[in-house]
Residue frames as a rotation matrix with the C-alpha (Angstrom) as fourth column:
MET 1
-0.618 0.589 0.521 133.88
-0.785 -0.501 -0.364 91.59
0.046 -0.634 0.772 105.28
THR 2
-0.913 0.369 0.174 131.56
0.303 0.899 -0.316 88.97
-0.273 -0.236 -0.933 106.73
THR 3
-0.610 0.790 -0.061 128.10
-0.588 -0.400 0.703 88.87
0.531 0.465 0.708 105.17
VAL 4
-0.912 0.398 0.100 125.16
0.154 0.560 -0.814 87.88
-0.380 -0.727 -0.572 107.37
VAL 5
-0.629 0.776 0.036 121.61
-0.102 -0.128 0.986 87.17
0.771 0.617 0.160 106.22
ALA 6
-0.852 0.504 0.144 118.48
-0.156 0.020 -0.988 87.65
-0.500 -0.864 0.062 108.30
ALA 7
-0.791 0.604 0.095 115.24
0.427 0.434 0.793 86.00
0.438 0.668 -0.601 107.22
ILE 8
-0.769 0.637 0.061 112.00
-0.561 -0.626 -0.541 87.93
-0.307 -0.450 0.839 107.58
LEU 9
-0.810 0.565 -0.156 109.13
0.436 0.759 0.484 85.45
0.392 0.324 -0.861 107.77
GLN 10
-0.757 0.633 0.162 105.61
-0.640 -0.671 -0.375 86.80
-0.129 -0.388 0.913 108.04
LYS 11
-0.744 0.594 -0.305 102.37
0.432 0.777 0.458 84.95
0.509 0.209 -0.835 108.77
ASP 12
0.180 0.952 -0.246 98.91
0.870 -0.037 0.492 86.27
0.459 -0.303 -0.835 109.58
GLY 13
0.719 0.133 0.682 100.22
0.030 -0.986 0.161 89.80
0.694 -0.096 -0.714 110.19
SER 14
0.870 -0.454 0.195 103.08
-0.252 -0.070 0.965 88.70
-0.424 -0.889 -0.175 112.46
VAL 15
0.422 -0.844 -0.332 106.86
-0.645 -0.022 -0.764 88.37
0.637 0.536 -0.554 112.07
LEU 16
0.818 -0.183 -0.545 108.98
0.396 0.867 0.302 85.48
0.417 -0.463 0.782 113.36
LEU 17
0.398 -0.695 0.598 111.47
-0.790 -0.591 -0.161 86.43
0.466 -0.408 -0.785 116.10
CYS 18
0.594 -0.294 -0.749 114.07
0.367 0.927 -0.073 84.17
0.716 -0.232 0.659 117.67
GLN 19
0.790 -0.328 0.518 115.83
-0.608 -0.529 0.592 84.49
0.080 -0.782 -0.618 121.02
ARG 20
0.013 -0.896 -0.443 119.44
-0.458 0.389 -0.799 83.40
0.889 0.213 -0.406 121.34
ARG 21
0.633 0.111 -0.766 120.35
0.495 0.703 0.511 80.87
0.595 -0.702 0.390 124.03
ALA 22
0.968 -0.237 0.086 122.14
-0.211 -0.572 0.793 81.97
-0.139 -0.786 -0.603 127.20
ASP 23
0.379 -0.875 0.302 125.31
0.329 0.433 0.839 80.13
-0.865 -0.219 0.452 126.12
GLN 24
0.335 -0.215 0.917 125.64
0.935 -0.040 -0.352 81.99
0.113 0.976 0.188 122.79
PRO 25
-0.839 -0.545 -0.020 127.29
0.545 -0.838 -0.017 85.33
-0.007 -0.025 1.000 122.01
HIS 26
-0.740 0.595 0.314 124.83
-0.523 -0.803 0.286 88.16
0.422 0.048 0.905 122.75
PRO 27
-0.904 0.330 -0.272 122.97
0.409 0.852 -0.327 85.89
0.123 -0.407 -0.905 125.19
LEU 28
-0.319 0.922 -0.221 119.16
0.795 0.133 -0.591 86.03
-0.516 -0.364 -0.775 125.21
LYS 29
-0.604 0.126 -0.787 119.03
-0.396 -0.904 0.160 88.81
-0.691 0.408 0.596 122.63
TRP 30
0.395 0.802 0.448 116.29
0.233 0.385 -0.893 88.60
-0.889 0.457 -0.035 120.03
GLU 31
-0.636 -0.588 -0.499 117.06
-0.418 -0.281 0.864 88.35
-0.648 0.758 -0.067 116.33
PHE 32
0.547 0.678 -0.491 115.69
-0.807 0.269 -0.526 87.16
-0.225 0.684 0.694 113.04
PRO 33
0.615 -0.356 0.704 116.70
0.205 0.934 0.293 83.66
-0.761 -0.036 0.647 111.93
GLY 34
0.928 -0.368 -0.065 119.73
-0.152 -0.212 -0.965 83.48
0.342 0.905 -0.252 109.65
GLY 35
0.632 -0.775 0.021 123.49
0.259 0.237 0.936 83.58
-0.730 -0.586 0.351 109.82
LYS 36
-0.118 -0.827 -0.549 126.74
-0.438 -0.453 0.777 83.92
-0.891 0.332 -0.309 107.93
VAL 37
0.876 0.235 -0.422 126.91
-0.473 0.241 -0.847 83.48
-0.097 0.942 0.323 104.18
GLU 38
0.408 -0.739 0.536 129.42
0.161 0.636 0.755 80.71
-0.899 -0.222 0.378 103.47
ALA 39
-0.483 -0.698 -0.528 132.04
-0.475 -0.298 0.828 80.82
-0.736 0.651 -0.187 100.70
GLY 40
-0.999 0.033 0.007 130.45
0.021 0.454 0.891 80.20
0.027 0.890 -0.455 97.31
GLU 41
-0.336 0.935 -0.111 126.91
0.908 0.290 -0.303 80.81
-0.251 -0.203 -0.946 98.57
THR 42
-0.505 0.333 0.797 124.53
0.184 -0.860 0.476 83.52
0.844 0.387 0.373 97.45
PRO 43
-0.841 0.273 0.467 122.53
-0.541 -0.424 -0.726 85.35
0.000 -0.863 0.504 100.15
GLU 44
0.164 0.960 -0.225 119.42
-0.945 0.219 0.244 83.52
0.284 0.173 0.943 98.90
GLU 45
0.184 -0.185 -0.965 121.12
-0.059 0.978 -0.199 80.12
0.981 0.094 0.169 99.25
ALA 46
-0.839 -0.545 -0.011 122.35
0.015 -0.002 -1.000 81.07
0.545 -0.839 0.010 102.73
VAL 47
-0.443 0.761 0.474 118.82
-0.896 -0.370 -0.244 81.94
-0.010 -0.533 0.846 103.89
VAL 48
0.461 0.626 -0.629 117.47
-0.652 0.720 0.239 78.63
0.602 0.300 0.740 102.60
ARG 49
-0.151 -0.624 -0.767 120.29
0.187 0.743 -0.642 76.69
0.971 -0.241 0.004 104.35
GLU 50
-0.909 -0.251 0.332 120.02
-0.231 -0.360 -0.904 78.61
0.346 -0.899 0.269 107.62
LEU 51
-0.129 0.941 0.314 116.24
-0.987 -0.152 0.049 78.17
0.094 -0.303 0.948 107.84
ARG 52
0.468 0.209 -0.859 116.63
-0.279 0.957 0.081 74.44
0.839 0.202 0.506 107.25
GLU 53
-0.411 -0.758 -0.507 119.32
0.309 0.408 -0.859 74.23
0.858 -0.509 0.066 109.98
GLU 54
-0.958 -0.053 0.282 117.60
-0.210 -0.541 -0.815 76.47
0.195 -0.840 0.507 112.52
LEU 55
-0.412 0.897 0.160 113.88
-0.771 -0.250 -0.586 75.88
-0.485 -0.365 0.794 111.96
ALA 56
-0.695 0.048 0.717 113.59
0.199 0.972 0.128 72.72
-0.691 0.231 -0.685 109.79
ILE 57
0.505 0.858 -0.095 111.70
0.143 -0.191 -0.971 74.52
-0.851 0.477 -0.219 107.01
ASP 58
-0.388 -0.553 0.737 112.36
0.839 0.120 0.531 74.80
-0.383 0.824 0.417 103.27
ALA 59
-0.004 0.324 -0.946 112.14
0.040 -0.945 -0.324 78.41
-0.999 -0.039 -0.009 102.15
SER 60
-0.305 -0.076 0.949 111.18
0.945 0.101 0.312 79.51
-0.119 0.992 0.041 98.67
ARG 61
0.417 0.427 0.802 110.53
0.629 -0.773 0.085 82.84
0.656 0.469 -0.591 96.97
VAL 62
0.286 -0.481 -0.829 113.29
0.810 -0.340 0.477 84.64
-0.511 -0.808 0.293 98.87
LYS 63
0.391 -0.109 0.914 113.91
0.656 -0.664 -0.360 88.29
0.646 0.740 -0.188 98.01
GLU 64
-0.612 -0.710 -0.349 116.22
0.769 -0.431 -0.472 90.96
0.185 -0.557 0.809 99.42
ILE 65
0.608 0.768 -0.199 114.49
0.792 -0.572 0.212 93.73
0.049 -0.287 -0.957 101.40
THR 66
0.865 -0.401 0.302 117.49
-0.381 -0.916 -0.126 95.87
0.327 -0.006 -0.945 102.37
ARG 67
0.464 -0.788 -0.405 121.16
0.816 0.558 -0.150 95.74
0.344 -0.261 0.902 103.34
TYR 68
0.769 -0.343 0.539 123.59
-0.392 -0.920 -0.027 97.83
0.505 -0.191 -0.842 105.34
GLU 69
-0.161 -0.887 -0.433 126.94
0.254 0.387 -0.886 97.64
0.954 -0.253 0.163 107.10
PHE 70
0.822 0.363 0.438 127.09
-0.338 -0.307 0.890 97.46
0.458 -0.880 -0.129 110.86
ALA 71
-0.233 -0.922 -0.310 129.98
0.004 0.318 -0.948 97.23
0.973 -0.222 -0.071 113.34
TYR 72
0.840 0.361 -0.405 129.65
0.370 0.164 0.914 96.02
0.396 -0.918 0.004 116.90
PRO 73
0.759 -0.576 0.302 132.07
-0.650 -0.693 0.311 97.77
0.030 -0.433 -0.901 119.30
GLY 74
0.033 -0.899 0.437 135.58
-0.732 0.276 0.623 96.40
-0.681 -0.341 -0.648 118.89
LYS 75
0.052 0.060 0.997 134.63
0.404 0.912 -0.077 94.20
-0.913 0.407 0.023 115.91
ASN 76
-0.948 -0.319 0.009 135.03
0.105 -0.286 0.953 94.44
-0.302 0.904 0.304 112.14
SER 77
-0.330 0.852 -0.406 132.05
-0.846 -0.458 -0.274 95.63
-0.419 0.253 0.872 110.11
ILE 78
-0.655 0.263 0.709 129.59
0.404 0.914 0.035 93.08
-0.639 0.309 -0.705 108.81
LEU 79
-0.811 0.512 -0.283 127.22
-0.533 -0.449 0.717 93.38
0.240 0.732 0.638 105.88
LEU 80
-0.626 0.698 0.349 123.68
0.062 0.490 -0.869 92.61
-0.777 -0.522 -0.351 107.04
ILE 81
-0.848 0.423 -0.319 121.22
-0.394 -0.099 0.914 91.53
0.355 0.901 0.251 104.34
PHE 82
-0.510 0.776 0.371 117.56
-0.349 0.208 -0.914 91.26
-0.786 -0.596 0.165 105.30
MET 83
-0.941 0.126 -0.314 115.71
-0.234 0.429 0.872 88.77
0.245 0.894 -0.374 103.11
GLY 84
-0.133 0.963 0.233 111.95
-0.931 -0.041 -0.363 88.44
-0.340 -0.265 0.902 102.86
VAL 85
-0.991 -0.076 0.112 110.80
-0.046 0.967 0.249 84.82
-0.127 0.242 -0.962 102.74
ASN 86
-0.498 0.845 -0.195 107.47
-0.862 -0.460 0.213 84.74
0.090 0.274 0.957 100.98
SER 87
0.672 0.723 -0.157 106.75
-0.675 0.686 0.272 81.04
0.305 -0.077 0.949 101.36
TRP 88
-0.576 -0.797 0.181 108.10
-0.807 0.521 -0.277 77.92
0.127 -0.305 -0.944 102.98
SER 89
0.419 0.658 -0.625 107.18
-0.458 0.748 0.480 74.31
0.784 0.085 0.615 103.48
GLY 90
-0.384 -0.485 -0.785 107.52
0.408 0.674 -0.616 72.02
0.828 -0.557 -0.061 106.45
GLU 91
0.747 0.605 -0.274 106.49
0.459 -0.172 0.872 72.32
0.480 -0.777 -0.407 110.06
LEU 92
0.208 -0.680 0.704 108.48
-0.409 -0.714 -0.569 75.06
0.889 -0.169 -0.426 111.79
GLN 93
0.760 -0.085 -0.645 110.56
0.554 0.603 0.574 73.58
0.340 -0.793 0.505 114.62
ASN 94
0.745 -0.548 0.381 112.83
-0.644 -0.740 0.194 75.42
0.176 -0.389 -0.904 117.02
LEU 95
0.770 -0.494 -0.404 116.13
0.367 0.860 -0.353 73.55
0.522 0.124 0.844 116.60
ILE 96
-0.163 -0.978 -0.127 118.64
0.772 -0.047 -0.634 75.97
0.615 -0.201 0.763 118.15
PHE 97
-0.355 0.019 0.935 117.00
-0.181 -0.982 -0.049 78.97
0.917 -0.186 0.352 119.85
ASN 98
-0.995 0.099 -0.013 115.96
0.019 0.057 -0.998 79.62
-0.098 -0.993 -0.059 123.44
ARG 99
-0.133 0.991 -0.029 112.53
0.370 0.022 -0.929 80.73
-0.919 -0.134 -0.370 122.21
VAL 100
-0.907 0.031 0.419 110.72
0.381 -0.357 0.852 81.70
0.176 0.933 0.312 119.02
ALA 101
-0.295 0.835 -0.464 107.71
0.437 -0.314 -0.843 84.00
-0.850 -0.452 -0.273 118.80
TRP 102
-0.385 0.310 0.869 105.37
0.830 -0.295 0.473 85.47
0.403 0.904 -0.143 116.20
GLU 103
-0.236 0.257 -0.937 104.71
0.623 -0.700 -0.349 89.17
-0.745 -0.667 0.005 116.83
PRO 104
0.776 0.494 0.391 103.05
0.625 -0.527 -0.575 92.00
-0.078 0.691 -0.719 114.91
ALA 105
0.032 -0.825 0.564 105.59
0.756 -0.349 -0.553 94.39
0.654 0.444 0.613 113.34
GLU 106
0.315 0.129 0.940 104.51
-0.239 -0.948 0.210 97.22
0.919 -0.291 -0.268 115.64
ARG 107
0.974 0.055 0.217 105.60
-0.224 0.208 0.952 95.17
0.008 -0.977 0.215 118.69
LEU 108
0.566 -0.811 -0.148 109.15
0.569 0.514 -0.642 94.45
0.597 0.279 0.752 117.50
GLN 109
-0.066 -0.648 0.759 110.55
-0.169 -0.742 -0.648 97.50
0.983 -0.171 -0.061 119.30
THR 110
0.618 0.330 0.714 109.41
-0.742 -0.059 0.668 96.06
0.262 -0.942 0.208 122.64
TYR 111
0.942 -0.322 -0.093 111.95
0.333 0.930 0.154 93.21
0.037 -0.176 0.984 122.34
ASP 112
0.505 -0.852 -0.139 115.65
-0.425 -0.385 0.819 93.35
-0.751 -0.355 -0.556 123.29
PHE 113
0.985 -0.061 0.161 117.05
0.171 0.455 -0.874 92.84
-0.020 0.888 0.459 119.77
LEU 114
0.065 -0.987 0.145 120.63
0.929 0.113 0.352 92.59
-0.364 0.112 0.925 118.61
GLU 115
0.023 -0.108 -0.994 121.93
0.089 -0.990 0.110 96.10
-0.996 -0.091 -0.013 118.00
GLY 116
-0.893 -0.447 -0.038 122.62
-0.020 -0.045 0.999 95.30
-0.449 0.893 0.031 114.34
ASP 117
-0.535 0.770 0.347 118.90
0.833 0.414 0.367 94.64
0.139 0.486 -0.863 113.74
LEU 118
-0.185 0.532 -0.826 117.67
0.634 -0.578 -0.514 97.91
-0.751 -0.619 -0.230 115.26
PRO 119
-0.703 -0.046 -0.709 118.04
-0.385 -0.814 0.435 100.12
-0.598 0.579 0.555 112.13
PHE 120
-0.891 0.418 -0.180 115.97
0.052 0.486 0.872 97.57
0.452 0.768 -0.454 110.19
ILE 121
-0.414 0.768 -0.489 113.31
0.910 0.350 -0.222 97.33
0.001 -0.537 -0.844 112.90
GLU 122
-0.461 0.199 -0.865 112.98
0.226 -0.916 -0.332 101.13
-0.858 -0.348 0.378 113.01
SER 123
-0.682 0.141 -0.718 112.13
-0.667 -0.523 0.530 101.20
-0.301 0.840 0.451 109.30
PHE 124
-0.949 0.274 -0.156 110.13
0.169 0.860 0.481 97.94
0.266 0.430 -0.863 109.07
ARG 125
-0.547 0.826 0.136 106.37
-0.821 -0.496 -0.283 98.27
-0.167 -0.266 0.949 108.79
GLY 126
-0.366 0.411 0.835 105.47
0.017 0.900 -0.436 94.68
-0.930 -0.145 -0.337 107.92
């Protein structure tokens, strides 16, 4: 089973959201930064690597919030692990997304998120 990490970054009462590019799978859907855990990596290491690759920041104090399995129609199940990132260094830069946005937790449901993120968003209170 493929394991995918999603980083939950919070600042000043808002959460970081990222929109996929039009040329990616699930075009223009919103998601949390992150990606697949590579062989030999822990989920914590994967979050640190993904945030460096996607946003040019160095994450620290990473802790699991929750995990669950999810299957997109016609695909194998994936294990989604949501990781809280309590601090980071560096200037956040959008390296791969169409857009990034900081939004209060109560506004997350107004965005067109990836279906796999919806159970987390329904339970997330910031």
